[in-house]
All heavy atoms as a GROMACS GRO file, in nm:
protein
  602
    1MET      N    1  -0.479   0.734  -0.014
    1MET     CA    2  -0.473   0.599   0.038
    1MET      C    3  -0.406   0.504  -0.062
    1MET      O    4  -0.336   0.413  -0.021
    1MET     CB    5  -0.615   0.554   0.069
    1MET     CG    6  -0.622   0.429   0.149
    1MET     SD    7  -0.601   0.458   0.321
    1MET     CE    8  -0.752   0.393   0.383
    2ILE      N    9  -0.427   0.527  -0.189
    2ILE     CA   10  -0.366   0.439  -0.289
    2ILE      C   11  -0.214   0.455  -0.290
    2ILE      O   12  -0.142   0.362  -0.325
    2ILE     CB   13  -0.427   0.464  -0.429
    2ILE    CG1   14  -0.402   0.343  -0.518
    2ILE    CG2   15  -0.373   0.589  -0.493
    2ILE    CD1   16  -0.484   0.343  -0.644
    3LEU      N   17  -0.167   0.570  -0.249
    3LEU     CA   18  -0.022   0.592  -0.246
    3LEU      C   19   0.045   0.510  -0.136
    3LEU      O   20   0.162   0.475  -0.146
    3LEU     CB   21   0.008   0.740  -0.225
    3LEU     CG   22  -0.032   0.833  -0.340
    3LEU    CD1   23  -0.010   0.978  -0.303
    3LEU    CD2   24   0.046   0.799  -0.465
    4ALA      N   25  -0.030   0.476  -0.032
    4ALA     CA   26   0.026   0.399   0.079
    4ALA      C   27   0.028   0.250   0.050
    4ALA      O   28   0.102   0.175   0.114
    4ALA     CB   29  -0.055   0.424   0.205
    5LEU      N   30  -0.049   0.205  -0.047
    5LEU     CA   31  -0.064   0.063  -0.074
    5LEU      C   32   0.067  -0.012  -0.100
    5LEU      O   33   0.090  -0.118  -0.041
    5LEU     CB   34  -0.162   0.042  -0.190
    5LEU     CG   35  -0.229  -0.093  -0.201
    5LEU    CD1   36  -0.298  -0.132  -0.072
    5LEU    CD2   37  -0.330  -0.092  -0.313
    6PRO      N   38   0.159   0.038  -0.181
    6PRO     CA   39   0.284  -0.036  -0.200
    6PRO      C   40   0.378  -0.032  -0.080
    6PRO      O   41   0.468  -0.114  -0.068
    6PRO     CB   42   0.350   0.032  -0.320
    6PRO     CG   43   0.267   0.146  -0.358
    6PRO     CD   44   0.146   0.150  -0.272
    7TRP      N   45   0.358   0.063   0.010
    7TRP     CA   46   0.449   0.078   0.122
    7TRP      C   47   0.415  -0.014   0.239
    7TRP      O   48   0.500  -0.042   0.323
    7TRP     CB   49   0.450   0.223   0.170
    7TRP     CG   50   0.503   0.315   0.065
    7TRP    CD1   51   0.431   0.390  -0.023
    7TRP    CD2   52   0.640   0.338   0.033
    7TRP    NE1   53   0.515   0.460  -0.106
    7TRP    CE2   54   0.644   0.430  -0.074
    7TRP    CE3   55   0.760   0.291   0.084
    7TRP    CZ2   56   0.764   0.473  -0.129
    7TRP    CZ3   57   0.879   0.335   0.029
    7TRP    CH2   58   0.880   0.426  -0.077
    8ILE      N   59   0.291  -0.061   0.246
    8ILE     CA   60   0.249  -0.147   0.356
    8ILE      C   61   0.327  -0.278   0.358
    8ILE      O   62   0.380  -0.317   0.463
    8ILE     CB   63   0.096  -0.169   0.353
    8ILE    CG1   64   0.024  -0.037   0.377
    8ILE    CG2   65   0.053  -0.274   0.455
    8ILE    CD1   66  -0.124  -0.040   0.351
    9PRO      N   67   0.339  -0.352   0.247
    9PRO     CA   68   0.421  -0.474   0.250
    9PRO      C   69   0.568  -0.447   0.280
    9PRO      O   70   0.634  -0.528   0.346
    9PRO     CB   71   0.404  -0.533   0.110
    9PRO     CG   72   0.279  -0.473   0.057
    9PRO     CD   73   0.269  -0.337   0.119
   10LEU      N   74   0.618  -0.334   0.233
   10LEU     CA   75   0.758  -0.300   0.262
   10LEU      C   76   0.778  -0.277   0.411
   10LEU      O   77   0.875  -0.325   0.470
   10LEU     CB   78   0.799  -0.175   0.183
   10LEU     CG   79   0.941  -0.127   0.204
   10LEU    CD1   80   1.041  -0.232   0.155
   10LEU    CD2   81   0.964   0.004   0.134
   11LEU      N   82   0.686  -0.205   0.473
   11LEU     CA   83   0.694  -0.183   0.617
   11LEU      C   84   0.683  -0.315   0.693
   11LEU      O   85   0.759  -0.339   0.788
   11LEU     CB   86   0.582  -0.087   0.662
   11LEU     CG   87   0.572  -0.060   0.810
   11LEU    CD1   88   0.700   0.009   0.860
   11LEU    CD2   89   0.451   0.024   0.841
   12ALA      N   90   0.592  -0.403   0.649
   12ALA     CA   91   0.579  -0.533   0.712
   12ALA      C   92   0.708  -0.614   0.698
   12ALA      O   93   0.752  -0.681   0.792
   12ALA     CB   94   0.461  -0.609   0.652
   13ALA      N   95   0.769  -0.608   0.581
   13ALA     CA   96   0.895  -0.680   0.560
   13ALA      C   97   1.005  -0.630   0.652
   13ALA      O   98   1.084  -0.708   0.705
   13ALA     CB   99   0.938  -0.668   0.414
   14LEU      N  100   1.010  -0.499   0.671
   14LEU     CA  101   1.110  -0.443   0.762
   14LEU      C  102   1.083  -0.486   0.906
   14LEU      O  103   1.177  -0.517   0.981
   14LEU     CB  104   1.112  -0.291   0.752
   14LEU     CG  105   1.172  -0.235   0.624
   14LEU    CD1  106   1.154  -0.084   0.619
   14LEU    CD2  107   1.319  -0.272   0.613
   15LEU      N  108   0.957  -0.489   0.946
   15LEU     CA  109   0.923  -0.536   1.081
   15LEU      C  110   0.962  -0.682   1.098
   15LEU      O  111   1.016  -0.721   1.202
   15LEU     CB  112   0.774  -0.518   1.107
   15LEU     CG  113   0.726  -0.376   1.131
   15LEU    CD1  114   0.573  -0.372   1.139
   15LEU    CD2  115   0.786  -0.319   1.258
   16ILE      N  116   0.935  -0.762   0.996
   16ILE     CA  117   0.970  -0.905   1.003
   16ILE      C  118   1.122  -0.922   1.009
   16ILE      O  119   1.174  -1.008   1.082
   16ILE     CB  120   0.911  -0.979   0.882
   16ILE    CG1  121   0.759  -0.987   0.897
   16ILE    CG2  122   0.971  -1.117   0.865
   16ILE    CD1  123   0.687  -1.036   0.774
   17LEU      N  124   1.193  -0.839   0.935
   17LEU     CA  125   1.339  -0.847   0.932
   17LEU      C  126   1.399  -0.827   1.071
   17LEU      O  127   1.497  -0.892   1.107
   17LEU     CB  128   1.394  -0.743   0.834
   17LEU     CG  129   1.545  -0.740   0.814
   17LEU    CD1  130   1.592  -0.870   0.748
   17LEU    CD2  131   1.583  -0.621   0.729
   18PHE      N  132   1.340  -0.738   1.149
   18PHE     CA  133   1.395  -0.706   1.281
   18PHE      C  134   1.324  -0.777   1.396
   18PHE      O  135   1.349  -0.746   1.512
   18PHE     CB  136   1.392  -0.554   1.303
   18PHE     CG  137   1.485  -0.481   1.212
   18PHE    CD1  138   1.436  -0.404   1.107
   18PHE    CD2  139   1.623  -0.491   1.228
   18PHE    CE1  140   1.523  -0.337   1.021
   18PHE    CE2  141   1.710  -0.425   1.143
   18PHE     CZ  142   1.659  -0.348   1.040
   19THR      N  143   1.236  -0.872   1.364
   19THR     CA  144   1.169  -0.950   1.467
   19THR      C  145   1.245  -1.082   1.484
   19THR      O  146   1.273  -1.150   1.385
   19THR     CB  147   1.023  -0.978   1.427
   19THR    OG1  148   0.956  -0.854   1.407
   19THR    CG2  149   0.952  -1.056   1.535
   20PRO      N  150   1.276  -1.118   1.606
   20PRO     CA  151   1.348  -1.245   1.628
   20PRO      C  152   1.268  -1.365   1.575
   20PRO      O  153   1.145  -1.367   1.582
   20PRO     CB  154   1.363  -1.253   1.780
   20PRO     CG  155   1.347  -1.114   1.828
   20PRO     CD  156   1.256  -1.045   1.730
   21ARG      N  157   1.339  -1.461   1.523
   21ARG     CA  158   1.277  -1.577   1.462
   21ARG      C  159   1.197  -1.660   1.562
   21ARG      O  160   1.103  -1.731   1.524
   21ARG     CB  161   1.386  -1.665   1.402
   21ARG     CG  162   1.348  -1.721   1.274
   21ARG     CD  163   1.461  -1.797   1.214
   21ARG     NE  164   1.404  -1.853   1.092
   21ARG     CZ  165   1.469  -1.922   1.006
   21ARG    NH1  166   1.596  -1.947   1.026
   21ARG    NH2  167   1.412  -1.967   0.900
   22GLN      N  168   1.232  -1.652   1.690
   22GLN     CA  169   1.163  -1.728   1.792
   22GLN      C  170   1.020  -1.679   1.815
   22GLN      O  171   0.937  -1.752   1.866
   22GLN     CB  172   1.239  -1.723   1.925
   22GLN     CG  173   1.376  -1.785   1.920
   22GLN     CD  174   1.482  -1.692   1.863
   22GLN    OE1  175   1.454  -1.582   1.815
   22GLN    NE2  176   1.607  -1.737   1.866
   23ASN      N  177   0.992  -1.555   1.778
   23ASN     CA  178   0.859  -1.498   1.799
   23ASN      C  179   0.769  -1.531   1.680
   23ASN      O  180   0.722  -1.444   1.609
   23ASN     CB  181   0.867  -1.346   1.816
   23ASN     CG  182   0.945  -1.306   1.939
   23ASN    OD1  183   0.973  -1.387   2.025
   23ASN    ND2  184   0.980  -1.179   1.947
   24GLU      N  185   0.741  -1.658   1.662
   24GLU     CA  186   0.663  -1.703   1.547
   24GLU      C  187   0.523  -1.642   1.547
   24GLU      O  188   0.470  -1.604   1.442
   24GLU     CB  189   0.653  -1.855   1.547
   24GLU     CG  190   0.592  -1.912   1.422
   24GLU     CD  191   0.596  -2.062   1.420
   24GLU    OE1  192   0.697  -2.121   1.465
   24GLU    OE2  193   0.498  -2.121   1.373
   25LYS      N  194   0.463  -1.631   1.664
   25LYS     CA  195   0.328  -1.574   1.674
   25LYS      C  196   0.328  -1.427   1.629
   25LYS      O  197   0.240  -1.383   1.555
   25LYS     CB  198   0.276  -1.586   1.816
   25LYS     CG  199   0.133  -1.542   1.832
   25LYS     CD  200   0.083  -1.563   1.973
   25LYS     CE  201  -0.060  -1.514   1.986
   25LYS     NZ  202  -0.110  -1.530   2.123
   26THR      N  203   0.429  -1.352   1.670
   26THR     CA  204   0.440  -1.212   1.631
   26THR      C  205   0.460  -1.198   1.481
   26THR      O  206   0.400  -1.111   1.417
   26THR     CB  207   0.556  -1.144   1.707
   26THR    OG1  208   0.536  -1.160   1.847
   26THR    CG2  209   0.565  -0.997   1.672
   27LEU      N  210   0.544  -1.285   1.425
   27LEU     CA  211   0.567  -1.281   1.281
   27LEU      C  212   0.438  -1.307   1.204
   27LEU      O  213   0.407  -1.238   1.106
   27LEU     CB  214   0.673  -1.384   1.242
   27LEU     CG  215   0.814  -1.357   1.292
   27LEU    CD1  216   0.904  -1.477   1.270
   27LEU    CD2  217   0.871  -1.234   1.226
   28LYS      N  218   0.362  -1.404   1.248
   28LYS     CA  219   0.234  -1.434   1.183
   28LYS      C  220   0.136  -1.318   1.196
   28LYS      O  221   0.061  -1.288   1.102
   28LYS     CB  222   0.173  -1.561   1.241
   28LYS     CG  223   0.248  -1.686   1.201
   28LYS     CD  224   0.184  -1.810   1.261
   28LYS     CE  225   0.258  -1.935   1.222
   28LYS     NZ  226   0.197  -2.056   1.278
   29GLN      N  227   0.136  -1.251   1.309
   29GLN     CA  228   0.047  -1.137   1.329
   29GLN      C  229   0.084  -1.020   1.238
   29GLN      O  230  -0.004  -0.951   1.185
   29GLN     CB  231   0.049  -1.093   1.475
   29GLN     CG  232  -0.020  -1.190   1.567
   29GLN     CD  233  -0.005  -1.153   1.714
   29GLN    OE1  234   0.082  -1.074   1.751
   29GLN    NE2  235  -0.088  -1.212   1.797
   30ILE      N  236   0.213  -0.997   1.218
   30ILE     CA  237   0.258  -0.891   1.128
   30ILE      C  238   0.211  -0.919   0.987
   30ILE      O  239   0.157  -0.832   0.919
   30ILE     CB  240   0.411  -0.875   1.134
   30ILE    CG1  241   0.455  -0.823   1.270
   30ILE    CG2  242   0.460  -0.783   1.022
   30ILE    CD1  243   0.606  -0.828   1.292
   31VAL      N  244   0.231  -1.043   0.942
   31VAL     CA  245   0.191  -1.081   0.807
   31VAL      C  246   0.039  -1.070   0.791
   31VAL      O  247  -0.010  -1.016   0.691
   31VAL     CB  248   0.240  -1.224   0.774
   31VAL    CG1  249   0.180  -1.272   0.644
   31VAL    CG2  250   0.390  -1.227   0.768
   32LEU      N  251  -0.034  -1.121   0.887
   32LEU     CA  252  -0.180  -1.115   0.881
   32LEU      C  253  -0.231  -0.971   0.879
   32LEU      O  254  -0.320  -0.937   0.800
   32LEU     CB  255  -0.241  -1.191   0.999
   32LEU     CG  256  -0.394  -1.191   1.006
   32LEU    CD1  257  -0.451  -1.265   0.885
   32LEU    CD2  258  -0.441  -1.256   1.134
   33CYS      N  259  -0.172  -0.886   0.959
   33CYS     CA  260  -0.213  -0.746   0.964
   33CYS      C  261  -0.184  -0.676   0.831
   33CYS      O  262  -0.271  -0.605   0.778
   33CYS     CB  263  -0.142  -0.676   1.079
   33CYS     SG  264  -0.188  -0.505   1.100
   34ALA      N  265  -0.065  -0.695   0.778
   34ALA     CA  266  -0.029  -0.631   0.652
   34ALA      C  267  -0.119  -0.679   0.538
   34ALA      O  268  -0.167  -0.598   0.458
   34ALA     CB  269   0.118  -0.658   0.619
   35CYS      N  270  -0.142  -0.810   0.532
   35CYS     CA  271  -0.228  -0.864   0.426
   35CYS      C  272  -0.372  -0.815   0.440
   35CYS      O  273  -0.438  -0.784   0.340
   35CYS     CB  274  -0.225  -1.016   0.428
   35CYS     SG  275  -0.069  -1.086   0.374
   36SER      N  276  -0.420  -0.807   0.562
   36SER     CA  277  -0.557  -0.761   0.585
   36SER      C  278  -0.574  -0.615   0.546
   36SER      O  279  -0.673  -0.579   0.480
   36SER     CB  280  -0.594  -0.779   0.733
   36SER     OG  281  -0.591  -0.915   0.768
   37VAL      N  282  -0.480  -0.531   0.584
   37VAL     CA  283  -0.489  -0.389   0.551
   37VAL      C  284  -0.484  -0.370   0.399
   37VAL      O  285  -0.566  -0.297   0.342
   37VAL     CB  286  -0.377  -0.309   0.621
   37VAL    CG1  287  -0.369  -0.168   0.567
   37VAL    CG2  288  -0.400  -0.307   0.771
   38CYS      N  289  -0.391  -0.438   0.333
   38CYS     CA  290  -0.381  -0.427   0.186
   38CYS      C  291  -0.509  -0.477   0.119
   38CYS      O  292  -0.558  -0.416   0.024
   38CYS     CB  293  -0.261  -0.505   0.135
   38CYS     SG  294  -0.105  -0.425   0.165
   39SER      N  295  -0.562  -0.587   0.169
   39SER     CA  296  -0.684  -0.643   0.111
   39SER      C  297  -0.803  -0.550   0.128
   39SER      O  298  -0.883  -0.531   0.036
   39SER     CB  299  -0.715  -0.779   0.173
   39SER     OG  300  -0.614  -0.872   0.142
   40LEU      N  301  -0.816  -0.491   0.245
   40LEU     CA  302  -0.928  -0.399   0.269
   40LEU      C  303  -0.918  -0.273   0.183
   40LEU      O  304  -1.019  -0.227   0.128
   40LEU     CB  305  -0.935  -0.361   0.417
   40LEU     CG  306  -0.981  -0.472   0.511
   40LEU    CD1  307  -0.968  -0.427   0.656
   40LEU    CD2  308  -1.124  -0.512   0.480
   41ILE      N  309  -0.799  -0.219   0.170
   41ILE     CA  310  -0.782  -0.101   0.085
   41ILE      C  311  -0.814  -0.136  -0.060
   41ILE      O  312  -0.885  -0.063  -0.129
   41ILE     CB  313  -0.639  -0.045   0.097
   41ILE    CG1  314  -0.615   0.012   0.237
   41ILE    CG2  315  -0.613   0.062  -0.008
   41ILE    CD1  316  -0.472   0.050   0.265
   42THR      N  317  -0.761  -0.249  -0.107
   42THR     CA  318  -0.787  -0.292  -0.244
   42THR      C  319  -0.935  -0.318  -0.267
   42THR      O  320  -0.990  -0.279  -0.370
   42THR     CB  321  -0.704  -0.418  -0.275
   42THR    OG1  322  -0.567  -0.389  -0.251
   42THR    CG2  323  -0.722  -0.461  -0.418
   43LEU      N  324  -1.000  -0.382  -0.172
   43LEU     CA  325  -1.143  -0.409  -0.184
   43LEU      C  326  -1.224  -0.280  -0.190
   43LEU      O  327  -1.320  -0.269  -0.268
   43LEU     CB  328  -1.190  -0.496  -0.067
   43LEU     CG  329  -1.336  -0.537  -0.069
   43LEU    CD1  330  -1.366  -0.624  -0.192
   43LEU    CD2  331  -1.371  -0.613   0.058
   44SER      N  332  -1.185  -0.180  -0.113
   44SER     CA  333  -1.257  -0.052  -0.116
   44SER      C  334  -1.247   0.014  -0.253
   44SER      O  335  -1.343   0.073  -0.303
   44SER     CB  336  -1.207   0.042  -0.007
   44SER     OG  337  -1.081   0.096  -0.039
   45TYR      N  338  -1.128   0.003  -0.316
   45TYR     CA  339  -1.113   0.058  -0.451
   45TYR      C  340  -1.189  -0.024  -0.554
   45TYR      O  341  -1.246   0.030  -0.648
   45TYR     CB  342  -0.966   0.069  -0.489
   45TYR     CG  343  -0.898   0.188  -0.425
   45TYR    CD1  344  -0.800   0.171  -0.329
   45TYR    CD2  345  -0.935   0.317  -0.459
   45TYR    CE1  346  -0.739   0.279  -0.269
   45TYR    CE2  347  -0.874   0.426  -0.400
   45TYR     CZ  348  -0.778   0.407  -0.305
   45TYR     OH  349  -0.718   0.515  -0.245
   46LEU      N  350  -1.191  -0.154  -0.536
   46LEU     CA  351  -1.264  -0.241  -0.628
   46LEU      C  352  -1.414  -0.210  -0.625
   46LEU      O  353  -1.479  -0.205  -0.729
   46LEU     CB  354  -1.240  -0.388  -0.592
   46LEU     CG  355  -1.314  -0.490  -0.676
   46LEU    CD1  356  -1.267  -0.485  -0.820
   46LEU    CD2  357  -1.296  -0.629  -0.618
   47LEU      N  358  -1.467  -0.186  -0.507
   47LEU     CA  359  -1.611  -0.158  -0.494
   47LEU      C  360  -1.649  -0.022  -0.553
   47LEU      O  361  -1.762  -0.002  -0.594
   47LEU     CB  362  -1.653  -0.166  -0.347
   47LEU     CG  363  -1.645  -0.305  -0.284
   47LEU    CD1  364  -1.675  -0.299  -0.136
   47LEU    CD2  365  -1.739  -0.401  -0.355
   48ARG      N  366  -1.554   0.071  -0.556
   48ARG     CA  367  -1.583   0.205  -0.610
   48ARG      C  368  -1.541   0.220  -0.756
   48ARG      O  369  -1.562   0.326  -0.816
   48ARG     CB  370  -1.512   0.311  -0.525
   48ARG     CG  371  -1.569   0.320  -0.385
   48ARG     CD  372  -1.504   0.429  -0.304
   48ARG     NE  373  -1.368   0.387  -0.269
   48ARG     CZ  374  -1.265   0.471  -0.257
   48ARG    NH1  375  -1.281   0.598  -0.278
   48ARG    NH2  376  -1.146   0.427  -0.224
   49PHE      N  377  -1.480   0.116  -0.814
   49PHE     CA  378  -1.435   0.123  -0.952
   49PHE      C  379  -1.554   0.134  -1.047
   49PHE      O  380  -1.652   0.062  -1.033
   49PHE     CB  381  -1.353  -0.002  -0.986
   49PHE     CG  382  -1.290   0.004  -1.122
   49PHE    CD1  383  -1.175   0.077  -1.144
   49PHE    CD2  384  -1.346  -0.064  -1.228
   49PHE    CE1  385  -1.117   0.082  -1.270
   49PHE    CE2  386  -1.289  -0.060  -1.354
   49PHE     CZ  387  -1.174   0.014  -1.374
   50GLN      N  388  -1.545   0.224  -1.143
   50GLN     CA  389  -1.653   0.246  -1.239
   50GLN      C  390  -1.614   0.188  -1.374
   50GLN      O  391  -1.526   0.239  -1.442
   50GLN     CB  392  -1.683   0.395  -1.252
   50GLN     CG  393  -1.729   0.458  -1.123
   50GLN     CD  394  -1.748   0.608  -1.136
   50GLN    OE1  395  -1.722   0.666  -1.241
   50GLN    NE2  396  -1.792   0.671  -1.030
   51ILE      N  397  -1.683   0.081  -1.411
   51ILE     CA  398  -1.658   0.016  -1.539
   51ILE      C  399  -1.708   0.106  -1.651
   51ILE      O  400  -1.814   0.167  -1.642
   51ILE     CB  401  -1.728  -0.121  -1.544
   51ILE    CG1  402  -1.671  -0.212  -1.437
   51ILE    CG2  403  -1.714  -0.184  -1.682
   51ILE    CD1  404  -1.741  -0.344  -1.423
   52GLY      N  405  -1.631   0.117  -1.756
   52GLY     CA  406  -1.670   0.197  -1.871
   52GLY      C  407  -1.619   0.340  -1.869
   52GLY      O  408  -1.637   0.413  -1.965
   53VAL      N  409  -1.556   0.380  -1.759
   53VAL     CA  410  -1.499   0.514  -1.751
   53VAL      C  411  -1.358   0.508  -1.808
   53VAL      O  412  -1.274   0.433  -1.759
   53VAL     CB  413  -1.496   0.564  -1.605
   53VAL    CG1  414  -1.426   0.698  -1.595
   53VAL    CG2  415  -1.636   0.572  -1.548
   54PRO      N  416  -1.331   0.586  -1.914
   54PRO     CA  417  -1.197   0.580  -1.974
   54PRO      C  418  -1.092   0.648  -1.885
   54PRO      O  419  -1.122   0.736  -1.807
   54PRO     CB  420  -1.214   0.655  -2.106
   54PRO     CG  421  -1.329   0.746  -2.083
   54PRO     CD  422  -1.420   0.678  -1.985
   55GLY      N  423  -0.970   0.603  -1.900
   55GLY     CA  424  -0.859   0.663  -1.826
   55GLY      C  425  -0.840   0.600  -1.689
   55GLY      O  426  -0.910   0.509  -1.648
   56TYR      N  427  -0.740   0.651  -1.619
   56TYR     CA  428  -0.709   0.602  -1.485
   56TYR      C  429  -0.812   0.651  -1.385
   56TYR      O  430  -0.867   0.761  -1.399
   56TYR     CB  431  -0.570   0.648  -1.441
   56TYR     CG  432  -0.458   0.582  -1.516
   56TYR    CD1  433  -0.388   0.652  -1.614
   56TYR    CD2  434  -0.421   0.452  -1.489
   56TYR    CE1  435  -0.284   0.592  -1.683
   56TYR    CE2  436  -0.318   0.392  -1.557
   56TYR     CZ  437  -0.250   0.462  -1.654
   56TYR     OH  438  -0.147   0.402  -1.722
   57GLN      N  439  -0.835   0.571  -1.284
   57GLN     CA  440  -0.924   0.611  -1.176
   57GLN      C  441  -0.844   0.616  -1.046
   57GLN      O  442  -0.742   0.551  -1.032
   57GLN     CB  443  -1.039   0.511  -1.163
   57GLN     CG  444  -1.128   0.508  -1.286
   57GLN     CD  445  -1.244   0.412  -1.270
   57GLN    OE1  446  -1.295   0.392  -1.162
   57GLN    NE2  447  -1.284   0.354  -1.381
   58PHE      N  448  -0.892   0.694  -0.952
   58PHE     CA  449  -0.831   0.708  -0.820
   58PHE      C  450  -0.687   0.757  -0.828
   58PHE      O  451  -0.599   0.711  -0.754
   58PHE     CB  452  -0.835   0.575  -0.743
   58PHE     CG  453  -0.967   0.503  -0.750
   58PHE    CD1  454  -0.978   0.379  -0.810
   58PHE    CD2  455  -1.080   0.560  -0.696
   58PHE    CE1  456  -1.097   0.312  -0.816
   58PHE    CE2  457  -1.202   0.494  -0.701
   58PHE     CZ  458  -1.210   0.371  -0.762
   59VAL      N  459  -0.659   0.850  -0.915
   59VAL     CA  460  -0.524   0.901  -0.933
   59VAL      C  461  -0.491   0.997  -0.819
   59VAL      O  462  -0.568   1.087  -0.787
   59VAL     CB  463  -0.509   0.973  -1.068
   59VAL    CG1  464  -0.371   1.033  -1.082
   59VAL    CG2  465  -0.537   0.876  -1.182
   60GLN      N  466  -0.376   0.974  -0.758
   60GLN     CA  467  -0.325   1.062  -0.653
   60GLN      C  468  -0.181   1.097  -0.686
   60GLN      O  469  -0.107   1.014  -0.738
   60GLN     CB  470  -0.332   0.996  -0.516
   60GLN     CG  471  -0.473   0.972  -0.468
   60GLN     CD  472  -0.476   0.904  -0.332
   60GLN    OE1  473  -0.379   0.844  -0.289
   60GLN    NE2  474  -0.589   0.914  -0.266
   61ARG      N  475  -0.143   1.219  -0.655
   61ARG     CA  476  -0.008   1.265  -0.688
   61ARG      C  477   0.046   1.351  -0.574
   61ARG      O  478  -0.025   1.436  -0.519
   61ARG     CB  479  -0.013   1.347  -0.817
   61ARG     CG  480   0.119   1.406  -0.857
   61ARG     CD  481   0.104   1.486  -0.984
   61ARG     NE  482   0.225   1.560  -1.008
   61ARG     CZ  483   0.267   1.594  -1.128
   61ARG    NH1  484   0.196   1.561  -1.234
   61ARG    NH2  485   0.378   1.661  -1.144
   62ILE      N  486   0.172   1.328  -0.542
   62ILE     CA  487   0.241   1.410  -0.443
   62ILE      C  488   0.367   1.464  -0.511
   62ILE      O  489   0.446   1.389  -0.566
   62ILE     CB  490   0.281   1.328  -0.319
   62ILE    CG1  491   0.157   1.278  -0.245
   62ILE    CG2  492   0.368   1.410  -0.226
   62ILE    CD1  493   0.188   1.188  -0.127
   63ASP      N  494   0.382   1.595  -0.509
   63ASP     CA  495   0.501   1.658  -0.564
   63ASP      C  496   0.611   1.655  -0.458
   63ASP      O  497   0.599   1.716  -0.353
   63ASP     CB  498   0.473   1.802  -0.607
   63ASP     CG  499   0.384   1.809  -0.729
   63ASP    OD1  500   0.399   1.722  -0.816
   63ASP    OD2  501   0.300   1.900  -0.737
   64TRP      N  502   0.719   1.582  -0.486
   64TRP     CA  503   0.830   1.574  -0.393
   64TRP      C  504   0.924   1.692  -0.413
   64TRP      O  505   0.957   1.762  -0.320
   64TRP     CB  506   0.906   1.444  -0.410
   64TRP     CG  507   0.840   1.326  -0.346
   64TRP    CD1  508   0.729   1.328  -0.267
   64TRP    CD2  509   0.880   1.190  -0.352
   64TRP    NE1  510   0.698   1.203  -0.226
   64TRP    CE2  511   0.789   1.114  -0.276
   64TRP    CE3  512   0.983   1.124  -0.415
   64TRP    CZ2  513   0.799   0.978  -0.262
   64TRP    CZ3  514   0.992   0.988  -0.401
   64TRP    CH2  515   0.902   0.916  -0.324
   65PHE      N  516   0.970   1.709  -0.535
   65PHE     CA  517   1.056   1.821  -0.569
   65PHE      C  518   1.001   1.884  -0.697
   65PHE      O  519   1.048   1.855  -0.806
   65PHE     CB  520   1.200   1.773  -0.591
   65PHE     CG  521   1.261   1.709  -0.470
   65PHE    CD1  522   1.272   1.570  -0.460
   65PHE    CD2  523   1.307   1.786  -0.365
   65PHE    CE1  524   1.326   1.510  -0.349
   65PHE    CE2  525   1.363   1.726  -0.253
   65PHE     CZ  526   1.372   1.588  -0.245
   66PRO      N  527   0.900   1.971  -0.684
   66PRO     CA  528   0.836   2.027  -0.803
   66PRO      C  529   0.932   2.105  -0.892
   66PRO      O  530   0.916   2.105  -1.014
   66PRO     CB  531   0.726   2.118  -0.747
   66PRO     CG  532   0.739   2.119  -0.601
   66PRO     CD  533   0.842   2.020  -0.561
   67GLU      N  534   1.031   2.168  -0.834
   67GLU     CA  535   1.125   2.246  -0.915
   67GLU      C  536   1.210   2.155  -1.005
   67GLU      O  537   1.260   2.199  -1.108
   67GLU     CB  538   1.214   2.334  -0.827
   67GLU     CG  539   1.304   2.260  -0.730
   67GLU     CD  540   1.236   2.220  -0.600
   67GLU    OE1  541   1.119   2.254  -0.578
   67GLU    OE2  542   1.302   2.153  -0.520
   68LEU      N  543   1.222   2.027  -0.968
   68LEU     CA  544   1.295   1.931  -1.050
   68LEU      C  545   1.204   1.840  -1.130
   68LEU      O  546   1.251   1.756  -1.206
   68LEU     CB  547   1.386   1.844  -0.962
   68LEU     CG  548   1.493   1.916  -0.880
   68LEU    CD1  549   1.566   1.820  -0.789
   68LEU    CD2  550   1.590   1.987  -0.973
   69GLY      N  551   1.073   1.858  -1.110
   69GLY     CA  552   0.976   1.775  -1.181
   69GLY      C  553   0.964   1.634  -1.126
   69GLY      O  554   0.921   1.543  -1.196
   70ILE      N  555   1.001   1.614  -0.999
   70ILE     CA  556   0.996   1.482  -0.937
   70ILE      C  557   0.868   1.472  -0.854
   70ILE      O  558   0.843   1.555  -0.766
   70ILE     CB  559   1.119   1.458  -0.848
   70ILE    CG1  560   1.246   1.465  -0.933
   70ILE    CG2  561   1.109   1.326  -0.775
   70ILE    CD1  562   1.373   1.458  -0.855
   71HIS      N  563   0.790   1.369  -0.882
   71HIS     CA  564   0.667   1.347  -0.809
   71HIS      C  565   0.640   1.198  -0.794
   71HIS      O  566   0.699   1.116  -0.864
   71HIS     CB  567   0.549   1.417  -0.876
   71HIS     CG  568   0.522   1.366  -1.016
   71HIS    ND1  569   0.586   1.415  -1.125
   71HIS    CD2  570   0.439   1.270  -1.060
   71HIS    CE1  571   0.543   1.352  -1.233
   71HIS    NE2  572   0.454   1.262  -1.196
   72TYR      N  573   0.551   1.166  -0.702
   72TYR     CA  574   0.508   1.028  -0.677
   72TYR      C  575   0.362   1.022  -0.713
   72TYR      O  576   0.281   1.098  -0.660
   72TYR     CB  577   0.532   0.993  -0.529
   72TYR     CG  578   0.491   0.854  -0.488
   72TYR    CD1  579   0.544   0.743  -0.551
   72TYR    CD2  580   0.401   0.834  -0.384
   72TYR    CE1  581   0.508   0.615  -0.512
   72TYR    CE2  582   0.364   0.706  -0.345
   72TYR     CZ  583   0.418   0.597  -0.410
   72TYR     OH  584   0.382   0.471  -0.370
   73GLN      N  585   0.328   0.934  -0.806
   73GLN     CA  586   0.192   0.930  -0.857
   73GLN      C  587   0.146   0.785  -0.871
   73GLN      O  588   0.223   0.698  -0.912
   73GLN     CB  589   0.184   0.998  -0.992
   73GLN     CG  590   0.046   1.006  -1.052
   73GLN     CD  591   0.042   1.091  -1.177
   73GLN    OE1  592   0.134   1.166  -1.206
   73GLN    NE2  593  -0.064   1.080  -1.252
   74ALA      N  594   0.021   0.761  -0.835
   74ALA     CA  595  -0.037   0.627  -0.850
   74ALA      C  596  -0.183   0.643  -0.890
   74ALA      O  597  -0.249   0.741  -0.858
   74ALA     CB  598  -0.024   0.548  -0.722
   75GLY      N  599  -0.232   0.545  -0.960
   75GLY     CA  600  -0.372   0.549  -1.003
   75GLY      C  601  -0.419   0.413  -1.046
   75GLY      O  602  -0.344   0.321  -1.068
   0.00000   0.00000   0.00000
């Protein structure tokens, strides 16, 4: 889930880019939805964060091209 966090605003920006300017209500709904989803995900990690534990927490990694050593990692 933490890997999706940076992509949500990007997806919202792309939706806004292709939404006609006249649809102000739709634009506001896209922004509200993206902000709400990001906030809820962040809040869930904040509530599970353990103070005093050394190192990164909630680390997730996806190997894109393992033979080249390319991966996507967040924590």
